[in-house]
N, C-alpha and C positions, 0 to 999 in steps of 0.2 A: 609694329610689325606689318609689313606690306605683302606677305606671302601666305598662301593657304597652309593652315596649321591647325591641329587639334591636339587636345590632351585626353587621352583615354585611360580610365582607371578600371581595371578588371578585378571584380571580386571573386576570390576563390572560395567557393562554398565549402564551409566546414573544413578549411585547409588542412589542419593537423590531423583531423580525424579520418580523412580520406586517403592518407599515405599507405600505399601498398608496401608491405614489408619486402615482398618479393622484388618489386621494382627497386626499392631502396638498396637491397643487397647487390642487385645487378649493376646498378649505377656506381655504387662504392667499389665493387670488385673490378669493374672495367676501367675506372678512372683513377683509383687510388691504390688498389691492389687487394689480394685475397686476405692478407694479414689483417688490414683494418676491417674488412668486411666481416671476417670471423669474429672479431671482437665485438662489433655491433650486433651480430647474430647472437652472441653469447648474452648480451644485455636484453635484447629485444625479442628474440625468435619465439620463446616459449611463453612470453608474457601475454596475459589476456585479462579482460576486465568483464565484470557483470554489474548490472544495475539492479537496485532493489526498488521496485515500482509496485505500490499497493501490496506490500508484504510479499511480493513474489519476485524471485531472481529472474533476470532475462537470460537468454542464451549468451554464452561467452562472446566477447567482442575481441577479435584477434588483429583487426587492422589498427592503424593510427600510431602516431608518436605521442607521448604523454604530455598534455598540458602542464606547464609548470616545471617540467624537467629542463635544466639548463642546456642539455644536449639537443633537445627537440628542435629549437630554431635552426641550429647548424645542420641537422639532418634534413630539415624541410628545405633549406637552401640547396643542398646536394640533389634533392629529388627535383626541384624547380629548374635547376640550371640547365639541364638538357634542352628544354623548350625554349629558354631564353637564348641559348647559344644558336639554336635553329633559326630564330627570329633575327638575331644579330647578323648571321651569315647569309640571310636570304636576300639576294640582289633585287627581288621584286617588291620587297618591303622597304619603303622610303620614309625616313625620319625627318629631323630637322638639322640643317647644317649649321655647325658652330665652329668658329675659327680655332684651329688647333685640335679639335675633337672629331672633325669629319661628320659622318652622318650618324647623328645621335638619335637612336631609336627607342631607348628605354632606360629606365632606372627602376631598381627593385630593392626592397628592404624586407626581408622575411616574406611574408605572404602579401605584402603591398607591391603591386606591380603597375607602373605607370608607363605608358607609351606615347610616343609623339609622331603619329602618322601624318603625312602631308598629302596623301591621295586616298580617294575611296577604296581603290583596289588594295591599298596597304592595310586599311582597317578590316577588310574582308579577309585578307591573307593571315593577318594575326589571329582572328578568331577561328579560322579554319585550321591553323596550325595547333591552337589549343584544343580543338575538337579531336585532332588526330592523337595529340599527346594524352588526352583524357582516356582513350580506349586502352592505352598501354599502362598508365600510371594509376588510374582510378580517380583522378582529380576531376573537378567539374567547375566551370565558369558559371556564376550565377548572373545571367544576363539582366534580370530585373533589378539587381543591385549595382550593376556595373554602370559607369557614367562616362559621358563624353562632353567636352567643352570646346566649342569652336573659338579660335582666336585669329587675329590678322584678317585675311579676306574670307575666312570662314566664321567670323564672329556671329553673323546672322544666318548661317546655314541650319537648315532644319531637315535635310533629307539624308541623314547618316544611315548606313545600312544596319541590318539586324535589330531594328527598333530600339536602339540603345537610348537610355534615358538621357536627355539633353539638359545641361545645366548651365547657368551663367556664373556660378561660384562653385569652386571645388577645394576640398580640404586635402592638402598633401603634406604628410608628416608633421601634422600639428599646426599648419599655417594655411589660412584661407586665401585662395587666389580668385580674382575675378577676371572676366575676359577683356578688361581694360586695365592697363598697368597703372594709370593715374588713380582710378577708382579703388584699385587694390591696395595701394599705399595708404590712401586716406582712410578707407574703412578698416583696415588692419590696425592702425594706430588709434583710431577711435574706439575699436572694440578692446584693445589693450588697456587704454586709459580707463575705460568703464570697468573692466575686470579688476584692474589694480585698486581702484577706488572701492569696489565692493569687497575685495579681499581685506583691505585695511579696515573696513567697516565691521567686519567680523571679529576683529581683535580690539576694537575701540573701547569696549566696556569691560574688558577683562583686566584683572589686576596684574598688571606687567610693569616692571621697573623701567626706568629711563633706558638702561642698558639692554633690557629685554626687548624693548620696542625697536631698538637698533638692530638687534639679532633677527627679529621678525622680518624687517625690511630686507636685511642682507640675505636671508635664507629663503623667503617666499616671494618677494617682490622683484628684486633686482635680477635673479636668474630667469624669471619669466620674461622680462624685457630683453635681456641679452640673447635669449634663444632666437627671438624674432629679428634682432638687430644684426644677426649673422647673415640675414638676407636682405632686409630692408633698413634703411637709415631713417631713424625718427626725425621728423621736423622739429625745429627749435621750439615751436609753441607746444609740442606734445611734451617735450622734456620739461618745460616750464610748468605745465599743468600736473605732471606727475611729481615733480619736486614740491610743488605747492601741497599736494595731497599728502606726501610723505611728511612734510613739516607739521601739518595739522595733526597727523597721527603721533608724531615724535612728542610734541608739546602738549597734546590733548586740549584741555581748556585753559591752559596757562598762557602767559605772554611769550611770544616768540623772540626771546631776548638774545639768543645766542646765534651767531652767524653760522651759515652752513659750512664755510671753510674751517670753522673751529670744530663742528661736529664731526667732520670727517677725519680728523686727526686721530692718532692711535691712542688707545686706553692708557698706555704707559705715561702719557702726558696729561692724564686727567680727562681725556675726551671719551667719545663713545664708539669710535671706529665705524661710523656710518659710511657705507661705501658711496662715493660720489658716481652717479650714473654716467655723467658726461665723460669722466675720466676713465670708467670702466670700458666704455664704448671705443674711446680713443685708444686704450691699450689693446682692446680687441683687434682694432684695425692695424695697429703697429705689429702686433703678433702675426697677423695674416700676411703682411708684407715680408716679415722675416721668414715665414714658411714658404712663401713663393720663391725667395732667393735660395733658401736651403734646399728645397725639393722642387726644382724647376720642371721636372717631367710630370709632377702630379698636378700642376696647375696651368695647363696650356691656355685656357680661355682668359685667365688672369694675365698671363704673359702677353697675349695678343693685345689686351687693352692697355696695359701700364708698363710694358717692358721698356719703352722708350723713356718713360719718366724715371725708371730705375737704372739708366745707363751708367750712372756714376757708381752704382753699388755692385754691379756684376757685369759679366760679358753678355752682350746682347747678340742673339743669333739673328744675323741678317738674312738668312735663308728662309726664314719664316715671316708670314705676313704680320703687319703690325697696324694698330688703329691710330688714325691721325685726327679724327674728329673730336667732337665733344664727348667726354667720358660719361658713362652711366654713373648715376649719383653714388652707388656704393664705392666704386673705384675711385671716384673723385674724393670722397671722404677719407679713403685710405691715404691718399697722397697729402691731403690737407692736415690729417692727424699728425703725420710725420713733420710736416713743415711748421705747424703751429706749436710743436713741443721740442724745439731745437735745444733749449737749455737743459730740459729734463733729460733728453736723449744723450747729450754731451756729458752729463753727470749721472751715470746709471745707478748711483748709490741712493738716488732720491726716489721716494714714493713707491707705488706699485709697479712702475715700469721696469724695476731692476731685474726681477726674475723673468720678464717677458722679453727683454731686450738683450741681456748679457749672455744668454745661453748659446748664442750662435757662434760658429767657428769659421773664420775669425770673428771677433765680437761685432755684432750688427751695429751697435751704437757708434763704433769707430768709422765704419764705412758710411753710415748716415751722416756723421759729422763732417766728412770730407765732401759728401755729394749733395746735401739737401738743397744747396743754392741752385742746383742745376735742374731741379724738378720743374715741370711745366704745369701751370694751372689752367683751367678752362673757365 
């Protein structure tokens, strides 16, 4: 990345506990209607909590939405959305430009708010907007726990405003990112390989059957890897190392006499239904391409990068910009996963691809069968 950019993570101090019920009511009433606002009032208006501390009850607490209530995250999103809309619509706040997405300023999930400012003035304006919002809603940004990471030309920048804590590594939605893309990919997969090895070690000395060990891998190991592979593609040596550790766990101290391609077959054939990680990742990529074709408006960045490679599968919009250079590794693997599984895709009754590929209308496997030879690889 050659431009000035930062990733700003703002910590909302006691986010759910500081929700003002009056502000919540006004927000729902104005944007959704009095009917819904009255129902929420019926649930929350008269609720209060007290704490027992040293055998003494505290004064009633009337603020907050309750932790653990399935409605609470949705209500908090409604409370937070006004300030996020203010930031999205502020022309003085500059984010990062992404093809098809325009000026991307933020992403948010419940109380996790991440911003992508590209100017010092934008950082100041974001925090000033939150200060103004705090006076109305009762929320509060914890500056001490908030973090900022410079990337691109700001990689070594140290003079960020508001004395924000500057870091070289930031955890976003369960994945650690570094201010260097190459270091990020290497460190992420090193950490996951170590984590998987440690997890398998916990079950190593438990009395588990051959089939039970397969279930442990399918339930606790493979999903952990697939979560990260949604963003970063694992290098071949990482898959080799992980498969090696899995085989050690499956066979314990016995001879590894059964081939992996036999282990991954279904139990009905006398095998153990061990999920093959490489195949799962390939299926993940094929499913993603199917979603891109099925819902084009929801994946503008993907269309920018690989639309021309999918020209035989759907109509390409020539009025939007397209990428002509080397593909990012993730998108390259999406294309290669389709090309490398031509026979499986042409016969959708085989293996785990069937439910991923045949649900498209018209069937995705038919369109890929017609067009896979026209894909371009880098």
